[in-house]
C-alpha positions as CSV (number, residue, x, y, z in Angstrom):
1,M,2.7,-19.3,34.2
2,I,6.1,-18.8,35.8
3,R,7.8,-21.2,33.5
4,G,6.2,-19.6,30.4
5,S,7.2,-16.1,31.7
6,R,10.8,-17.2,32.3
7,K,11.0,-18.8,28.8
8,S,9.7,-15.6,27.2
9,W,12.3,-13.5,29.0
10,Q,15.0,-15.9,27.8
11,Y,13.8,-15.4,24.2
12,F,13.7,-11.7,24.8
13,G,17.3,-11.7,26.1
14,L,18.4,-13.7,23.0
15,G,16.7,-11.2,20.8
16,L,18.6,-8.3,22.4
17,A,21.9,-10.2,22.0
18,W,21.1,-10.9,18.4
19,F,20.4,-7.2,17.9
20,Y,23.7,-6.2,19.4
21,L,25.5,-8.5,17.0
22,L,23.5,-7.1,14.1
23,L,24.6,-3.6,15.0
24,W,28.3,-4.3,14.5
25,P,28.3,-4.5,10.7
26,L,26.3,-1.3,10.6
27,L,27.9,0.9,13.3
28,G,30.7,-1.0,15.1
29,I,33.0,-1.5,12.1
30,R,33.7,1.6,10.0
31,D,36.8,2.5,7.9
32,G,38.5,-0.6,9.1
33,E,38.3,0.5,12.8
34,L,36.2,-0.8,15.7
35,H,33.8,1.7,17.4
36,F,32.6,0.2,20.6
37,A,31.1,3.3,22.1
38,Q,28.6,4.2,19.3
39,A,27.3,0.6,18.8
40,T,27.0,0.0,22.5
41,A,25.3,3.4,23.2
42,V,22.6,2.7,20.5
43,W,22.1,-0.8,21.8
44,L,21.7,0.4,25.4
45,R,19.0,2.9,24.4
46,V,17.1,0.3,22.4
47,A,17.5,-2.3,25.1
48,V,16.2,-0.1,27.9
49,G,13.1,1.0,25.9
50,A,12.4,-2.6,24.7
51,T,12.8,-4.0,28.2
52,I,10.3,-1.5,29.6
53,C,7.8,-2.2,26.8
54,F,8.2,-6.0,27.2
55,A,7.8,-5.8,31.0
56,L,4.6,-3.9,30.6
57,Y,3.4,-6.3,28.0
58,R,4.1,-9.3,30.3
59,L,2.4,-7.6,33.3
60,G,-0.6,-6.9,31.2
61,K,-0.8,-10.4,29.9
62,A,-0.5,-11.8,33.4
63,G,-3.4,-9.6,34.5
64,R,-1.4,-7.5,37.0
65,L,-2.2,-4.2,35.3
66,D,-5.9,-4.7,35.1
67,G,-6.7,-2.5,38.0
68,A,-4.4,0.3,36.9
69,L,-5.6,0.2,33.3
70,K,-9.3,-0.3,34.0
71,P,-10.1,3.4,33.9
72,L,-8.3,3.8,30.6
73,G,-10.2,0.8,29.2
74,A,-13.5,2.3,30.3
75,A,-12.5,5.7,28.7
76,R,-11.5,3.9,25.5
77,D,-14.9,2.0,25.4
78,A,-16.8,5.2,26.0
79,A,-14.8,7.0,23.2
80,W,-15.5,4.2,20.7
81,A,-19.2,4.1,21.6
82,T,-19.4,7.9,21.0
83,L,-17.7,7.6,17.7
84,A,-20.0,4.7,16.7
85,R,-23.1,6.9,17.5
86,A,-21.8,9.9,15.6
87,P,-22.9,10.5,12.0
88,R,-20.4,9.4,9.4
89,W,-20.0,12.9,8.0
90,M,-18.8,14.2,11.3
91,L,-15.8,11.8,11.0
92,L,-15.1,12.4,7.4
93,V,-15.4,16.2,7.3
94,P,-12.2,16.9,9.5
95,L,-10.3,14.4,7.4
96,A,-11.4,16.0,4.2
97,I,-10.5,19.5,5.5
98,F,-7.0,18.2,6.5
99,A,-6.5,16.5,3.1
100,L,-7.6,19.6,1.1
101,S,-5.5,22.0,3.1
102,Y,-2.4,19.7,3.3
103,P,-0.4,21.5,0.5
104,M,-1.0,24.9,2.2
105,L,0.4,23.7,5.5
106,T,3.5,21.7,4.3
107,N,6.6,22.2,2.3
108,R,7.6,20.6,-1.0
109,Y,9.2,17.6,0.6
110,A,6.1,16.7,2.6
111,Q,4.0,17.1,-0.5
112,D,6.2,14.7,-2.5
113,V,5.9,12.1,0.3
114,A,2.1,12.6,0.4
115,I,1.9,12.1,-3.4
116,N,3.8,8.8,-3.1
117,V,1.6,7.6,-0.3
118,L,-1.6,8.3,-2.3
119,V,-0.1,6.5,-5.3
120,Y,0.5,3.4,-3.2
121,I,-2.9,3.7,-1.6
122,C,-4.4,3.3,-5.1
123,L,-2.1,0.4,-5.8
124,G,-2.8,-1.2,-2.4
125,L,-6.6,-0.9,-2.8
126,G,-6.4,-2.4,-6.2
127,L,-4.4,-5.4,-5.0
128,N,-6.8,-5.6,-2.0
129,V,-9.6,-6.5,-4.4
130,V,-7.6,-9.5,-5.6
131,V,-5.9,-10.6,-2.4
132,G,-8.0,-9.2,0.4
133,L,-11.5,-9.7,-1.0
134,C,-11.1,-12.6,-3.4
135,G,-8.2,-14.4,-1.7
136,L,-6.0,-14.7,-4.8
137,L,-2.3,-14.3,-4.2
138,D,-0.9,-12.0,-6.9
139,L,2.9,-11.4,-7.0
140,G,3.0,-9.6,-10.3
141,Y,0.5,-6.8,-9.7
142,I,3.0,-4.1,-10.5
143,A,2.7,-5.2,-14.2
144,F,-0.7,-3.5,-14.4
145,Y,0.9,-0.4,-13.0
146,G,3.5,-0.6,-15.8
147,V,0.8,-1.1,-18.4
148,G,-1.0,2.0,-17.4
149,A,2.2,4.1,-17.3
150,Y,3.4,3.0,-20.7
151,T,-0.1,3.3,-22.2
152,Y,-0.3,6.9,-21.2
153,S,3.3,7.6,-22.2
154,L,2.8,6.3,-25.7
155,L,-0.5,8.0,-26.2
156,S,1.0,11.3,-24.9
157,I,4.2,11.2,-26.9
158,H,3.0,9.9,-30.3
159,Y,-0.6,11.1,-30.4
160,N,-0.5,14.1,-28.1
161,M,-3.6,13.0,-26.2
162,P,-4.5,14.8,-22.9
163,F,-4.2,13.1,-19.6
164,W,-7.9,13.0,-18.8
165,V,-8.8,11.3,-22.1
166,C,-6.0,8.8,-21.5
167,L,-7.1,7.8,-18.0
168,P,-10.1,5.5,-19.1
169,I,-7.9,4.1,-21.9
170,C,-5.2,3.2,-19.5
171,A,-7.7,1.6,-17.2
172,T,-9.1,-0.4,-20.1
173,F,-5.7,-1.6,-21.2
174,A,-4.8,-2.6,-17.7
175,A,-8.1,-4.5,-17.3
176,I,-7.4,-6.3,-20.6
177,A,-4.0,-7.3,-19.2
178,G,-5.7,-8.5,-16.1
179,C,-8.0,-10.7,-18.2
180,F,-5.1,-11.9,-20.2
181,I,-3.3,-13.2,-17.2
182,G,-6.5,-14.4,-15.5
183,Y,-8.1,-16.4,-18.2
184,P,-5.4,-19.2,-18.7
185,T,-4.2,-19.3,-15.0
186,L,-7.2,-19.0,-12.7
187,R,-7.8,-22.7,-12.8
188,M,-4.8,-22.9,-10.5
189,R,-4.8,-22.3,-6.8
190,G,-2.5,-21.4,-4.0
191,D,1.3,-21.4,-4.6
192,Y,0.9,-22.3,-8.3
193,L,-1.2,-19.3,-9.0
194,A,1.3,-17.1,-7.1
195,I,4.2,-18.5,-9.2
196,V,2.3,-17.8,-12.5
197,T,1.4,-14.2,-11.5
198,L,5.1,-13.7,-10.6
199,G,6.1,-15.0,-14.0
200,F,3.6,-12.7,-15.7
201,G,5.0,-9.6,-13.9
202,E,8.5,-10.5,-15.0
203,I,7.3,-11.2,-18.6
204,V,5.8,-7.7,-18.8
205,R,9.0,-6.1,-17.4
206,I,11.2,-8.1,-19.8
207,V,9.0,-7.2,-22.8
208,I,9.1,-3.5,-21.8
209,N,12.9,-3.7,-21.4
210,N,13.5,-5.4,-24.8
211,W,11.0,-3.8,-27.1
212,M,13.2,-1.0,-28.2
213,A,11.0,0.2,-31.1
214,L,7.9,0.8,-28.9
215,T,9.0,1.3,-25.3
216,G,12.6,2.6,-25.7
217,G,14.0,-0.4,-23.9
218,P,16.2,0.3,-20.9
219,N,16.4,4.0,-21.9
220,G,12.7,4.5,-21.2
221,L,10.4,7.1,-22.7
222,L,11.0,10.9,-22.2
223,G,8.9,13.9,-23.1
224,I,5.6,12.7,-21.5
225,K,3.0,15.5,-21.2
226,S,1.9,16.7,-17.7
227,P,-1.8,16.8,-16.8
228,G,-3.6,20.0,-17.8
229,I,-7.0,21.7,-17.4
230,Y,-9.0,24.1,-19.6
231,L,-9.8,27.4,-17.9
232,P,-12.4,29.8,-19.3
233,Q,-11.3,33.3,-20.1
234,L,-12.9,36.4,-21.6
235,V,-10.5,38.4,-23.9
236,D,-11.8,41.5,-25.8
237,G,-15.4,40.4,-25.4
238,S,-14.8,36.9,-26.8
239,F,-15.1,33.8,-24.7
240,S,-12.5,31.1,-25.0
241,F,-10.6,28.4,-23.1
242,E,-7.0,28.5,-22.1
243,Y,-5.1,25.2,-21.5
244,L,-3.0,25.3,-18.3
245,V,-0.4,22.7,-17.8
246,I,-0.1,21.4,-14.2
247,R,3.4,20.8,-13.1
248,K,3.6,22.1,-9.5
249,L,3.5,19.5,-6.8
250,E,0.6,21.1,-4.9
251,Y,-1.6,20.8,-8.0
252,L,-0.5,17.3,-8.8
253,Y,-1.3,16.4,-5.2
254,Y,-5.0,17.3,-5.8
255,I,-5.1,15.1,-8.9
256,I,-3.8,12.0,-7.1
257,L,-6.0,12.8,-4.1
258,A,-9.0,12.8,-6.5
259,L,-7.9,9.4,-7.9
260,A,-7.4,8.0,-4.4
261,V,-10.8,9.1,-3.3
262,F,-12.4,7.6,-6.4
263,T,-10.5,4.3,-5.7
264,I,-11.6,4.3,-2.1
265,I,-15.3,4.8,-3.0
266,A,-15.1,2.3,-5.8
267,V,-13.5,-0.4,-3.7
268,Y,-16.0,0.3,-0.9
269,R,-18.9,-0.1,-3.3
270,I,-17.5,-3.3,-4.7
271,N,-16.9,-4.7,-1.1
272,F,-20.6,-4.2,-0.1
273,S,-22.2,-5.3,-3.4
274,R,-23.3,-8.6,-4.7
275,I,-20.0,-9.0,-6.5
276,G,-18.1,-8.3,-3.2
277,R,-20.1,-11.0,-1.4
278,A,-19.2,-13.5,-4.2
279,F,-15.5,-12.5,-3.8
280,E,-15.7,-13.2,-0.1
281,A,-17.4,-16.5,-0.6
282,I,-14.6,-17.5,-3.0
283,R,-12.0,-16.4,-0.5
284,E,-13.5,-18.4,2.4
285,D,-14.1,-21.6,0.5
286,E,-14.0,-21.7,-3.3
287,T,-15.4,-25.3,-3.5
288,A,-18.4,-24.4,-1.3
289,A,-19.0,-21.2,-3.2
290,E,-19.1,-23.1,-6.5
291,L,-21.5,-25.6,-5.1
292,M,-23.8,-22.7,-4.0
293,G,-24.0,-21.5,-7.6
294,V,-21.2,-18.9,-7.7
295,D,-19.4,-18.8,-11.0
296,T,-16.0,-18.8,-9.4
297,F,-14.0,-18.6,-12.6
298,R,-15.9,-15.6,-13.9
299,F,-15.7,-13.8,-10.6
300,K,-12.0,-14.4,-10.2
301,L,-11.4,-13.1,-13.6
302,L,-13.5,-10.0,-12.7
303,A,-11.5,-9.6,-9.6
304,Y,-8.2,-9.5,-11.6
305,A,-9.7,-7.0,-14.1
306,L,-11.1,-4.7,-11.4
307,G,-7.9,-4.7,-9.4
308,A,-5.9,-4.0,-12.6
309,V,-8.1,-0.9,-13.4
310,F,-6.9,0.9,-10.3
311,G,-3.3,-0.1,-11.0
312,G,-3.6,1.3,-14.5
313,L,-4.9,4.6,-13.2
314,A,-2.1,4.9,-10.7
315,G,0.4,4.1,-13.5
316,A,-1.0,6.8,-15.8
317,F,-0.6,9.4,-13.0
318,F,3.0,8.2,-12.3
319,A,4.0,8.7,-15.9
320,A,2.3,12.1,-16.0
321,R,4.0,13.2,-12.8
322,M,7.5,12.0,-13.6
323,R,7.3,12.7,-17.4
324,F,9.7,9.8,-17.8
325,V,9.2,6.0,-17.4
326,S,11.7,3.1,-17.5
327,P,11.5,-0.6,-16.7
328,E,13.4,-0.1,-13.4
329,S,10.2,1.4,-11.9
330,F,8.2,-1.9,-12.3
331,T,10.3,-4.6,-10.7
332,F,9.2,-7.4,-8.4
333,I,10.3,-5.4,-5.4
334,E,7.4,-3.0,-6.1
335,S,4.9,-5.8,-6.2
336,A,6.2,-7.1,-2.9
337,M,6.0,-3.6,-1.4
338,V,2.3,-3.3,-2.4
339,L,1.5,-6.8,-1.1
340,A,3.2,-6.0,2.2
341,M,1.0,-2.9,2.5
342,V,-2.1,-5.0,2.1
343,V,-1.0,-7.7,4.6
344,L,0.4,-5.2,7.1
345,G,-2.7,-3.0,7.1
346,G,-5.2,-5.9,7.1
347,M,-6.4,-7.9,4.2
348,G,-9.9,-6.9,3.0
349,S,-9.8,-3.6,5.0
350,I,-9.8,-0.2,3.2
351,P,-8.6,1.7,6.3
352,G,-6.0,-1.0,6.9
353,V,-4.6,-0.6,3.4
354,I,-4.4,3.1,3.9
355,L,-2.5,2.7,7.2
356,G,-0.2,0.1,5.5
357,A,0.7,2.6,2.8
358,L,1.4,5.2,5.4
359,A,3.6,2.8,7.4
360,L,5.6,1.5,4.5
361,V,6.0,4.8,2.6
362,A,5.9,7.6,5.2
363,L,7.6,5.7,8.1
364,P,11.0,5.3,6.4
365,E,11.0,9.1,5.9
366,V,10.4,9.6,9.6
367,F,13.4,7.4,10.3
368,R,15.6,9.2,7.8
369,G,17.3,11.1,10.5
370,F,18.7,7.8,11.9
371,E,21.1,7.7,8.9
372,L,23.0,4.4,8.9
373,Y,20.5,2.4,10.9
374,R,17.3,3.9,9.4
375,M,16.3,0.7,7.7
376,L,17.1,-1.3,10.8
377,A,14.8,0.9,12.9
378,F,12.1,0.7,10.1
379,G,12.4,-3.1,9.9
380,G,12.2,-3.4,13.7
381,A,9.1,-1.3,13.8
382,M,7.5,-3.5,11.1
383,A,8.4,-6.7,13.0
384,F,6.9,-5.2,16.2
385,M,3.7,-4.3,14.5
386,M,3.3,-7.8,13.1
387,L,3.9,-9.3,16.5
388,V,1.4,-7.1,18.3
389,R,-1.2,-7.0,15.5
390,P,-0.8,-10.3,13.5
391,A,-4.1,-9.7,11.7
392,G,-3.0,-6.3,10.5
393,L,-3.1,-2.7,11.8
394,W,-6.8,-2.4,11.0
395,P,-8.2,-5.8,10.0
396,A,-11.5,-6.3,8.3
397,A,-14.4,-7.1,10.7
398,R,-14.9,-10.7,9.6
399,L,-11.2,-11.5,9.3
400,G,-10.3,-9.7,12.5
401,K,-13.0,-11.6,14.4
402,R,-11.9,-14.9,13.0
403,S,-8.2,-14.3,13.8
404,D,-9.1,-13.4,17.4
405,D,-11.2,-16.5,17.8
406,T,-8.3,-18.6,16.4
407,E,-5.9,-17.0,18.9
């Protein structure tokens, strides 16, 4: 125990030294001059806080804080037991009230961040069907996002079709794209499947970037219509409908909130259905699932199509909100971002994906006040979360239990 503790402290000291060296390119050298004071001051603050946290972690792991933390553990267990006995609506009602009143309590900047979070929640939950439930690594998921965005853009510009009519069409085209990539490639497994999906995502981006006559190429598409609703009105005794275009952020927030709630309910129903059980069987052991009578190819193809549907819906909203789309919005970095949300939050877990989207979209905005070392603080926070919670912030019940047993 002493030797292991000493070794862990040595690694911790090396980590602090590496962090100090990493600060120099960011803070220590500016305008050709050395600034010892600023880099050292930042390092000392981080080092003191990290040392205190690491010492508490080591004491807790050695069992020396059990007596002091026992009352807190008992209170935590009692709180969880109370929440488990409470009806589900008592937990959802406060959350629903907060979500519905959010635009009234916040400013324009906070509403814009919330809209981005909800868009990534839709994308993360769609990818969670493929990666988390079915266990298929997809590195080109953002292609379905682009298919939905460009489908709505073309229908809106050339045919003047309303947003609500285009939504199911965008979802259908995205599902067709999912079947198009899934049918010839799902015989592959593991790294080979990941490489093929990465290639498909790049193919879609390159086609969008080079098909000037249809997509506008690098210039993108401009003039996309915003969502709208028909409101009844009575004028001079005659009843008619007035079409109201929705452009304010607070109203767009409610549209993406409705899409996110629909995505959450749909993924939840898929997870606890016969199809979801087949997805889990394929994820755990594809060969055993096939021997038990599960048509693995058909269900994997269905997983790609279902995941693509939610990506297409999010893409349609993205185009309607921005009123402009270009290939730069659908790069591999976006696919990696969505995949990181699923892994960080917990594969197969709906609350985990929501927390992952909050962490990767909202957390950088919280660190925006750190200016130069904002991304360094963000990356450190992400690394700390992965060390403390290797199975994710909120892992699925089965996956979380299995990872705990493995540890």
